[in-house]
N, C-alpha and C positions, 0 to 999 in steps of 0.2 A: 504494499500499499504505499502511495506517495505521502511524503511529509510536507507538501507544498501547503496545505490547507493549515497544518499546525505552524508552519513558519509565518504566513500571513496573519493568523490570529495572534501570534506573539507580538508581532509589530502593532497590530491594533490595540492590543492592551497596553503597550508602551505609550501609544498615542493618546489613549483614553486618560492615562495617569498625567501626562503632560498637561492635556487640556484642563482636567479638573484642578491641578495644582497650581498652574502658571498661565494666566492670560497673556502676559507680556511675552513670554518665550513662545508660546503657542502662535501669537501673532508674527513674532519674528520668524519662526519656522516656516509658516505659510509663505512668506516672501522669499524663501530659498527655492532654487531649482528644485523640480519635483523629484529628482534622484537623489537629493539629499534628505528628504523628509524622513523615511524610515529609519536611516543610520542615526540621525540626531534625536528622534523619539526613543530609539532604543539606548541612546546613551543617558538621556533625561530620565527614562524609567528606570534604569539601573541605579543612577545616583539618588533619585527620590526614595527609592526602596530602603536603601542604606540610611538615608538621612532620616527617614521616619522611625526607623528602629531605635536610633540614639535620641530622637527628639520627642517622639510621640508615645512609645511603647512603655508599659509599666517598667520602673527602675530595677526591679527584681529579676527580669528576664532579659534585659537589654544586652548584656555582655554575652549570655549564651546564644541568643538569636543573631548577634552580629557575627560572632565566631562561626556560626553555622552557615550564615549568608557568605562569609568570605570563603569557607570551604566549598560551598555549592558553587560559588563563582569559579574558583579554580578548577574544580571538576568539570563544569560546563565548558571552560575554554579548553581543557585537555581532551575530553571526549567529543567536543564539537556537538554537543546536543545536551539539552536539560529538560526536566519535567516542569521547571519553573520557567513560565512563558517569558518573563522580562530577561531572565538570565541566557535564555536561549536566543532571543533576538540579539542581546548585547554580545554573546560569544561570536555569533555570526559577524557582527560589525568588527570585532576585535581581529578575526582572522582576515576579513576581506580588506581591511584598511591598515593592517599591520601596526595596530595600537600597542605600544610599548608595554611590557608587564610593569616596569618601573613605575609608570603613571598609575597604574591600578593599585600598585603596592603603597605608593604615596597617598592615594585616596582613602584606603583602608586605614592607613596610619592616622590621618586626621579624624576619621570617624571613631577610632579607638580614643584618640585624645579627648573627644567630647565627653567620653564616660569618666575620665579621670581629672581632666583639666578645667577648673572652674574660674581661674584667673590666669593670665598669660603674661610671661616675661617677653622680651623683644625676640629671642630665639624661638620660643614655642609658637609665639604668634606668626612669625614668618613661616615656620613649618606648617602650621595649620592652614594658612591662606594658601600656601602652595598646594598642599594636598587635597584641600576642600574645594578650591576654585581654579587655580591656575591650570592644574593637570585635566580639569574637565573642559576648559578652553582648548588645551592641547589635544584631547581626544577628539573634540570637534574639528580642529585644525586637521588632524590626520584624515578625516573625512573629506574636507573641502580641497586639500592638496592631492587626494587620489593617488597616493603612494609616490608623489614627486617629492623626494627627500630634499632636493636642493631648495624648491620653494617653501617646504616645511620649515627648514633650518632657517631660511630667510625670515619667516614671520613668526617664528618661535618667541622672541623677546616681546614683541607688541601683544601677541596673544596672551601671554603671562600677565602682561600689564592690564589687559582688558578684564580678565578673570578676577585679578586682584582688586581693581576699582569695583567691579559690581559686588564682590564679597563685602568690601568695606562699607559700601552704600548700604547693602543689606543689614550690616551690623548696627549702623546709626538708626536705620528704620525701625530695627527690632530690639532695640535696647531694652524696653520694657518687658517684653515677653521672655527675652533670653535671660534676664535676671530674675524676674518674679516667678516664671514657670520651670526654669532650669538652673538657676543659680549661677549663671555664667556672665562674666565680663570679659570681652575679647581684647579690648584696647589695652596696651600694656601702660601701667601707672595710673589708669583711669578708674576711680571709684564711682559706683553708680550714685550713691547718695551725694557725691560733691562734684558732679559733672559739670565743668564750668565753660563759660563762653571761650575762654583761652584753649582748654583742651579741645573743644569742638572745632575751633578754627585751625588748630595744628592738624587734626585728623583730616579736615576739609582739603588742607593745602597738600597732604599726602595723597588724598584720592585725585585731586586735580591734576597732579603730576602723573598719575598713572593713566588718567583718561587722555592727557596730551600725549603720553608716550605710546599710546594704543592706535592713535588716529591714522598715522601713516600706515600702519599695518592693515587696517580696515580697507583703506583705499588701493592696497596692493593685493587684496584678495581675489581669487577668480570670480568672474562676473555672476556666476550662478551662486554664489554665497555672499557677495558683497551686500546687497539690498538687505537680506534677512539680518545680517549681523548688524548693519547700519541702523536697522529699525530698533534693535535691542539697545544699541548705544544710545540713539536719540532718546528713547524712554528714560534709560537710566540717568541720562543728563537731566531730563525734566524732573525726575525724582529728586536728584541731587540738588537742583536749584530750589526746590520746595523745602528741602532739609536744611539748606543754608539760610534760608529766610525764616526758619523757625528757631525759637529760643530753646536752649538746652532744657529748660522746665517742661516745655510743651513735648519734646522729644521723648522725656521720661515718662509722659503721661498718655501720649497718643502715638500710634502707628501711622506714619505719613504715607499717603497714597496719592497716586495718579488715577482719576476717575476713568472709567472705560471709554466714556465719550472723548476725553483728551487723548487717550491711547490711539483711538480710531483716527483722530485728527493728525496726530503725529505720524501714523502710518501713511496717511494719504499724502501729507506734506513731503515725508521722506521718499515715497514712490515717485512724485513729481520731480524732485530734485535729482533722483537716480535717472529719470528718463531725459533730463536735461544735461546729464553727465557732470553734475555739480557735486557728486559724492565719489 
């Protein structure tokens, strides 16, 4: 019996996970060339499953479930098949686009850090951002470059900067829930109870540098991926502007959002700029 139906169903499950968890990334993915849709859905579904284990599942079973998920991932990649649909789709992408095992290892290292690290020093902060965000961008970059290692190496640094910027913006957006629900403070030297305007501005300057460093890389992406990544970039820049104009006190009390109507406007605006070769 053919496994074709199971393969397509596995990707559809990853697509459903993406759409249910992230409106912004779903919009960005829709702006990619169709050939990239399933691979990027598979990567997001994989990342989201691991993230939910360490963020949402009961504390008493998180470690056991994460270790099982890690083992199941390695088995899926080794055997080139899995009864876990998300892992089945992910292993196909790993093999098709030669995604490095070191990226997967670094990602799982950051997920394990979430179980033990509640406050970060500079080194652990950098390690965490690399594994939780930068490597996810590099997995996607593998897909966009379609095994062109020269192009991949050329775009590696800006892809890391983009992933880093997105994650740090998420940290600012989610400070309240990260601290109150999970007891985490990611920014080194920053105490939740004493989050000041000075600390906020220092973090924002760091984020702005990451965004600036990533921009030329976005412009150098293959045409089939440039619009989708640009949409995500523009959305995060809009969120970042809202965060910058919000006081530390409000950041600690509210989750800053970009309304869906504004996301749609940003998508249309970015599409027109892309058509005019302004991206």
